[in-house]
C-alpha beads as a LAMMPS data file, in Angstrom:
LAMMPS data file: protein, C-alpha beads

172 atoms
171 bonds

1 atom types
1 bond types

-500.0 500.0 xlo xhi
-500.0 500.0 ylo yhi
-500.0 500.0 zlo zhi

Masses

1 110.0

Atoms # bond

1 1 1 11.422 3.348 -23.981
2 1 1 11.252 3.919 -20.224
3 1 1 8.547 3.698 -17.581
4 1 1 7.974 7.189 -16.211
5 1 1 6.378 6.239 -12.902
6 1 1 3.185 4.922 -11.375
7 1 1 0.026 6.689 -12.536
8 1 1 -2.164 4.809 -10.051
9 1 1 -2.401 1.687 -7.969
10 1 1 -5.926 0.269 -7.779
11 1 1 -7.624 -1.958 -5.241
12 1 1 -11.146 -3.183 -4.558
13 1 1 -13.107 -1.410 -1.837
14 1 1 -15.993 -2.598 0.292
15 1 1 -17.832 0.741 0.215
16 1 1 -16.943 3.832 -1.821
17 1 1 -18.047 6.359 0.806
18 1 1 -16.306 4.552 3.671
19 1 1 -13.144 4.444 1.566
20 1 1 -13.499 8.126 0.631
21 1 1 -13.822 9.098 4.291
22 1 1 -10.693 7.139 5.226
23 1 1 -8.453 8.356 2.414
24 1 1 -9.733 11.914 2.119
25 1 1 -10.814 12.831 5.644
26 1 1 -8.244 10.848 7.645
27 1 1 -5.247 10.599 5.296
28 1 1 -5.832 13.942 3.549
29 1 1 -5.704 12.615 -0.016
30 1 1 -8.272 14.570 -2.049
31 1 1 -10.836 12.705 -4.100
32 1 1 -9.775 13.753 -7.601
33 1 1 -12.430 11.980 -9.663
34 1 1 -14.952 9.169 -9.728
35 1 1 -15.535 7.237 -12.929
36 1 1 -18.833 5.356 -13.072
37 1 1 -19.377 2.434 -15.403
38 1 1 -22.036 -0.122 -16.167
39 1 1 -19.852 -2.644 -17.989
40 1 1 -16.601 -4.352 -17.078
41 1 1 -13.721 -2.776 -19.012
42 1 1 -12.344 -5.187 -21.578
43 1 1 -15.040 -7.855 -21.465
44 1 1 -18.036 -5.548 -21.781
45 1 1 -20.006 -7.765 -19.377
46 1 1 -22.664 -5.986 -17.297
47 1 1 -20.917 -5.108 -14.040
48 1 1 -21.803 -1.738 -12.452
49 1 1 -18.902 -0.053 -10.652
50 1 1 -17.343 3.210 -9.586
51 1 1 -13.606 3.830 -9.805
52 1 1 -12.367 6.372 -7.244
53 1 1 -9.073 8.249 -7.652
54 1 1 -7.336 9.975 -4.744
55 1 1 -4.610 12.443 -5.723
56 1 1 -1.199 11.961 -4.172
57 1 1 0.984 15.032 -3.556
58 1 1 3.292 13.958 -6.416
59 1 1 0.354 14.077 -8.877
60 1 1 -0.129 10.314 -9.086
61 1 1 -3.196 8.510 -7.777
62 1 1 -4.307 5.837 -5.324
63 1 1 -7.488 4.251 -6.687
64 1 1 -10.322 1.887 -5.773
65 1 1 -13.109 -0.034 -7.467
66 1 1 -16.473 -0.386 -5.740
67 1 1 -18.138 -3.230 -7.669
68 1 1 -20.748 -4.709 -5.331
69 1 1 -21.995 -7.457 -7.652
70 1 1 -18.627 -9.223 -7.535
71 1 1 -17.636 -8.442 -3.948
72 1 1 -17.903 -10.645 -0.902
73 1 1 -16.475 -10.412 2.607
74 1 1 -13.604 -12.778 1.761
75 1 1 -12.152 -10.155 -0.612
76 1 1 -11.729 -7.783 2.346
77 1 1 -10.069 -10.061 4.884
78 1 1 -6.886 -8.431 6.158
79 1 1 -3.766 -9.921 4.606
80 1 1 -0.234 -10.148 5.947
81 1 1 2.009 -7.255 5.005
82 1 1 4.364 -9.731 3.311
83 1 1 1.551 -10.533 0.862
84 1 1 1.064 -6.905 -0.122
85 1 1 1.147 -3.467 1.404
86 1 1 1.471 0.132 0.329
87 1 1 3.994 2.414 1.990
88 1 1 3.315 6.155 1.985
89 1 1 6.256 8.443 2.736
90 1 1 6.344 11.489 5.005
91 1 1 9.092 14.063 5.318
92 1 1 10.360 13.501 8.847
93 1 1 10.303 11.335 11.953
94 1 1 8.272 14.055 13.701
95 1 1 5.611 13.763 10.978
96 1 1 5.609 9.988 11.394
97 1 1 4.947 10.406 15.134
98 1 1 2.178 12.939 14.379
99 1 1 0.480 10.414 12.073
100 1 1 0.689 7.765 14.771
101 1 1 -0.989 10.152 17.227
102 1 1 -3.668 11.030 14.659
103 1 1 -4.515 7.345 14.150
104 1 1 -4.700 6.796 17.912
105 1 1 -7.083 9.772 18.204
106 1 1 -9.242 8.408 15.388
107 1 1 -9.376 4.916 16.899
108 1 1 -7.417 3.361 14.017
109 1 1 -5.210 0.549 15.363
110 1 1 -1.611 1.233 14.455
111 1 1 1.626 -0.465 15.428
112 1 1 5.203 0.637 15.284
113 1 1 7.395 2.633 15.084
114 1 1 9.606 -0.025 13.560
115 1 1 13.228 0.819 12.804
116 1 1 14.199 -0.782 9.478
117 1 1 17.621 0.931 9.478
118 1 1 17.029 2.943 6.284
119 1 1 13.429 3.947 7.207
120 1 1 11.189 4.016 10.269
121 1 1 7.600 2.917 9.835
122 1 1 4.150 2.602 11.353
123 1 1 1.565 0.096 10.106
124 1 1 -2.232 0.009 9.977
125 1 1 -5.129 -1.311 7.869
126 1 1 -7.610 0.607 5.755
127 1 1 -11.336 -0.277 5.925
128 1 1 -10.847 -2.758 3.060
129 1 1 -8.250 -4.903 4.844
130 1 1 -5.333 -3.407 2.892
131 1 1 -2.151 -3.187 4.970
132 1 1 -0.698 0.316 4.853
133 1 1 2.553 1.801 6.081
134 1 1 3.711 5.333 6.666
135 1 1 7.453 5.646 6.532
136 1 1 10.073 8.328 7.105
137 1 1 13.572 8.074 5.697
138 1 1 16.287 7.640 8.285
139 1 1 19.357 9.837 8.330
140 1 1 21.747 8.288 5.825
141 1 1 18.898 6.624 3.876
142 1 1 20.524 7.037 0.462
143 1 1 23.920 5.781 1.659
144 1 1 22.325 2.725 3.314
145 1 1 20.361 1.886 0.154
146 1 1 23.483 2.358 -1.991
147 1 1 25.537 0.059 0.264
148 1 1 22.803 -2.642 0.198
149 1 1 22.621 -2.240 -3.579
150 1 1 26.323 -2.910 -4.111
151 1 1 25.917 -6.652 -3.652
152 1 1 22.253 -6.959 -4.611
153 1 1 22.743 -9.566 -7.362
154 1 1 24.994 -11.694 -5.177
155 1 1 22.581 -11.472 -2.231
156 1 1 19.704 -12.496 -4.490
157 1 1 21.675 -15.441 -5.909
158 1 1 22.558 -16.626 -2.397
159 1 1 18.912 -16.294 -1.345
160 1 1 17.743 -18.296 -4.366
161 1 1 20.101 -21.129 -3.369
162 1 1 19.006 -20.960 0.262
163 1 1 15.350 -21.023 -0.773
164 1 1 15.950 -24.128 -2.884
165 1 1 17.604 -25.843 0.090
166 1 1 14.655 -24.881 2.330
167 1 1 12.247 -26.392 -0.217
168 1 1 14.260 -29.643 -0.273
169 1 1 14.256 -29.809 3.527
170 1 1 10.504 -29.153 3.661
171 1 1 9.798 -31.790 1.019
172 1 1 11.855 -34.442 2.870

Bonds

1 1 1 2
2 1 2 3
3 1 3 4
4 1 4 5
5 1 5 6
6 1 6 7
7 1 7 8
8 1 8 9
9 1 9 10
10 1 10 11
11 1 11 12
12 1 12 13
13 1 13 14
14 1 14 15
15 1 15 16
16 1 16 17
17 1 17 18
18 1 18 19
19 1 19 20
20 1 20 21
21 1 21 22
22 1 22 23
23 1 23 24
24 1 24 25
25 1 25 26
26 1 26 27
27 1 27 28
28 1 28 29
29 1 29 30
30 1 30 31
31 1 31 32
32 1 32 33
33 1 33 34
34 1 34 35
35 1 35 36
36 1 36 37
37 1 37 38
38 1 38 39
39 1 39 40
40 1 40 41
41 1 41 42
42 1 42 43
43 1 43 44
44 1 44 45
45 1 45 46
46 1 46 47
47 1 47 48
48 1 48 49
49 1 49 50
50 1 50 51
51 1 51 52
52 1 52 53
53 1 53 54
54 1 54 55
55 1 55 56
56 1 56 57
57 1 57 58
58 1 58 59
59 1 59 60
60 1 60 61
61 1 61 62
62 1 62 63
63 1 63 64
64 1 64 65
65 1 65 66
66 1 66 67
67 1 67 68
68 1 68 69
69 1 69 70
70 1 70 71
71 1 71 72
72 1 72 73
73 1 73 74
74 1 74 75
75 1 75 76
76 1 76 77
77 1 77 78
78 1 78 79
79 1 79 80
80 1 80 81
81 1 81 82
82 1 82 83
83 1 83 84
84 1 84 85
85 1 85 86
86 1 86 87
87 1 87 88
88 1 88 89
89 1 89 90
90 1 90 91
91 1 91 92
92 1 92 93
93 1 93 94
94 1 94 95
95 1 95 96
96 1 96 97
97 1 97 98
98 1 98 99
99 1 99 100
100 1 100 101
101 1 101 102
102 1 102 103
103 1 103 104
104 1 104 105
105 1 105 106
106 1 106 107
107 1 107 108
108 1 108 109
109 1 109 110
110 1 110 111
111 1 111 112
112 1 112 113
113 1 113 114
114 1 114 115
115 1 115 116
116 1 116 117
117 1 117 118
118 1 118 119
119 1 119 120
120 1 120 121
121 1 121 122
122 1 122 123
123 1 123 124
124 1 124 125
125 1 125 126
126 1 126 127
127 1 127 128
128 1 128 129
129 1 129 130
130 1 130 131
131 1 131 132
132 1 132 133
133 1 133 134
134 1 134 135
135 1 135 136
136 1 136 137
137 1 137 138
138 1 138 139
139 1 139 140
140 1 140 141
141 1 141 142
142 1 142 143
143 1 143 144
144 1 144 145
145 1 145 146
146 1 146 147
147 1 147 148
148 1 148 149
149 1 149 150
150 1 150 151
151 1 151 152
152 1 152 153
153 1 153 154
154 1 154 155
155 1 155 156
156 1 156 157
157 1 157 158
158 1 158 159
159 1 159 160
160 1 160 161
161 1 161 162
162 1 162 163
163 1 163 164
164 1 164 165
165 1 165 166
166 1 166 167
167 1 167 168
168 1 168 169
169 1 169 170
170 1 170 171
171 1 171 172
């Protein structure tokens, strides 16, 4: 048994059409399908919604639920990228710069380019407060990842110990 990949990642959206315009018109991800429902999957409780699917170039999907009866503004407050974010990949640094220029032209606030050694990235928010990233692999990406992976278990063990010490210091 093995996981093949990600079929879709799903998030809540504030407004289906606003979300469609952002992902299809600005990001170029075609709206592949919209599933409409009157009842919450699983519980069967009345809960009207639409589920939008945007097709990624690899055939997978980025999806959203517009369920206005259970939405409030607090669900759409921007969160820190450490809490969650989605990173889309482009093929080159020139493409990354072109995306940054496109966002500037569209009035979408964007920061970066940030050099993370193995990738370079720009960051922005979608209309639903979801932090997004567009990243381009740096030259030597695979070698950098392989080198960082060599001691991954040891690095994680050291971090776990450090985190425990930080918690003790904070509690004192």
